[in-house]
C-alpha positions, -999 to 999 in steps of 0.1 A, spaced: 346 -372 -507 313 -389 -496 329 -409 -468 343 -379 -451 310 -360 -448 293 -390 -434 322 -393 -408 316 -356 -400 279 -362 -394 286 -393 -373 310 -373 -352 285 -345 -348 257 -368 -338 280 -383 -312 289 -349 -298 253 -338 -298 244 -369 -277 274 -365 -253 268 -328 -248 230 -334 -243 222 -309 -271 205 -336 -291 197 -320 -324 211 -297 -350 182 -273 -343 192 -271 -307 229 -265 -317 218 -238 -340 198 -221 -313 226 -225 -288 253 -211 -311 233 -186 -330 245 -202 -362 219 -209 -389 209 -246 -390 213 -248 -428 248 -233 -424 257 -259 -397 244 -286 -420 267 -274 -448 297 -274 -425 291 -310 -415 282 -322 -450 315 -307 -462 299 -283 -487 310 -251 -468 341 -243 -448 335 -229 -413 346 -193 -408 369 -187 -380 343 -169 -359 320 -200 -356 348 -222 -343 347 -210 -307 309 -211 -302 308 -246 -317 337 -258 -296 320 -244 -265 287 -260 -273 301 -294 -283 328 -295 -255 357 -301 -279 389 -284 -289 392 -263 -321 416 -289 -334 391 -317 -328 363 -297 -344 384 -288 -375 396 -324 -379 360 -336 -377 350 -311 -404 380 -321 -425 391 -284 -424 423 -290 -406 445 -287 -437 448 -249 -429 483 -238 -422 486 -218 -390 502 -184 -392 529 -180 -365 
């Protein structure tokens, strides 16, 4: 819902600040992921594909679990 996407954005802005990246444009440049696509992830309108998780985690200094929880995408069942 609406609340969740604003939580995701709040989390992202905090991480951008902590990691000294600052802006979504800088994150896009750093990760090679389109800014519009990043925006969709954090607004909850698009699920992140598995190949963007690692670069995002590296850039934002967080674990995949933390990232996916922030994106409300952690309902995915892990295959053993």
